[in-house]
C-alpha positions as a printed Julia matrix, in Angstrom:
110×3 Matrix{Float64}:
  -65.04  -43.68    1.66
  -67.97  -45.78    3.32
  -70.37  -43.97    1.2
  -68.73  -43.84   -2.05
  -68.98  -47.73   -1.39
  -72.62  -47.93   -0.05
  -73.69  -45.99   -2.91
  -71.97  -47.97   -5.25
  -73.82  -51.37   -3.5
  -77.01  -49.36   -3.65
  -76.7   -49.28   -7.62
  -75.15  -52.25   -8.39
  -78.33  -53.9    -6.19
  -80.76  -51.79   -8.12
  -79.56  -52.66  -11.13
  -80.03  -56.16   -9.81
  -83.64  -55.53   -9.08
  -82.91  -56.76   -4.86
  -84.35  -55.26   -2.51
  -82.37  -54.36    0.76
  -84.29  -56.92    2.25
  -83.25  -59.44   -0.14
  -79.6   -58.83    0.65
  -79.55  -58.09    4.3
  -81.52  -61.51    4.39
  -78.44  -63.1     2.13
  -76.42  -61.5     4.72
  -78.17  -62.66    7.86
  -78.48  -59.5     8.8
  -81.4   -57.04   10.21
  -82.32  -54.61    7.05
  -81.55  -51.2     9.2
  -78.11  -52.26    9.55
  -77.53  -53.43    5.81
  -79.54  -49.54    4.9
  -76.7   -47.93    6.82
  -73.92  -49.24    5.34
  -75.62  -48.56    2.06
  -75.63  -45.39    3.29
  -72.19  -45.25    4.84
  -73.09  -45.14    8.45
  -71.31  -47.91    9.5
  -67.82  -49.92    8.25
  -68.41  -52.94    6.55
  -65.91  -55.25    6.69
  -63.92  -57.11    4.33
  -66.01  -60.35    4.72
  -69.0   -58.47    4.07
  -67.78  -56.87    0.59
  -66.75  -60.22   -0.12
  -70.09  -62.15    0.51
  -72.23  -58.33   -0.86
  -70.07  -59.03   -4.5
  -71.11  -62.82   -4.88
  -74.62  -61.96   -3.67
  -75.0   -59.39   -6.69
  -72.46  -61.09   -8.74
  -70.25  -58.43   -9.24
  -66.85  -58.07   -8.45
  -64.86  -56.46   -4.97
  -63.59  -54.35   -7.58
  -66.58  -53.26   -9.17
  -67.64  -52.12   -5.68
  -64.94  -49.76   -5.56
  -64.21  -48.83   -9.05
  -65.67  -45.34  -10.01
  -63.63  -45.14  -13.33
  -65.62  -44.12  -16.38
  -66.05  -46.53  -19.04
  -64.21  -44.71  -21.67
  -64.84  -44.91  -25.06
  -65.1   -41.77  -27.01
  -67.39  -43.33  -29.67
  -69.72  -44.41  -27.02
  -71.83  -41.02  -25.81
  -72.8   -43.22  -23.04
  -68.96  -43.15  -21.95
  -69.63  -40.21  -19.88
  -72.43  -41.4   -17.92
  -71.93  -45.18  -16.56
  -68.39  -46.59  -15.49
  -67.32  -49.11  -16.84
  -69.09  -52.22  -14.43
  -72.39  -50.34  -15.3
  -71.61  -50.79  -18.76
  -70.95  -54.53  -18.81
  -74.2   -54.84  -16.59
  -76.23  -52.57  -19.36
  -75.03  -55.31  -21.82
  -75.9   -58.4   -19.82
  -79.27  -56.64  -19.33
  -79.43  -56.01  -23.41
  -78.79  -58.83  -24.37
  -81.13  -60.34  -21.84
  -84.25  -58.42  -22.94
  -83.35  -58.93  -26.66
  -83.36  -62.63  -26.06
  -86.72  -63.02  -24.75
  -88.04  -60.09  -27.23
  -86.44  -63.0   -30.57
  -88.86  -65.89  -28.07
  -91.73  -63.47  -27.86
  -91.53  -62.64  -31.87
  -91.26  -66.5   -32.73
  -93.78  -67.58  -30.7
  -96.34  -64.4   -32.01
  -95.26  -65.87  -35.92
  -95.64  -69.8   -35.29
  -99.12  -68.5   -33.63
 -100.3   -66.69  -36.97
């Protein structure tokens, strides 16, 4: 179980664009020990899981949840979990917003 949770923590950390150093600093631990958690080499306390969920802006359940996003009309559902899909939606919305700003700025310059 440690290994699966560690892999999910790694996935969410990468999706947030954070390094192991960033998260380890937030947790007040060494990068080496943090890396051991992601690799499932050491047990993660409930307190640490709660801290990680706050840092990564996901629920504790999402760190343990491996259920796939199950929408038969969506071809991504076979490849991403519900939590991953929610994060991807947020990222797409942020990118779309940024593109609209760039378009608006470019239009005003013409």
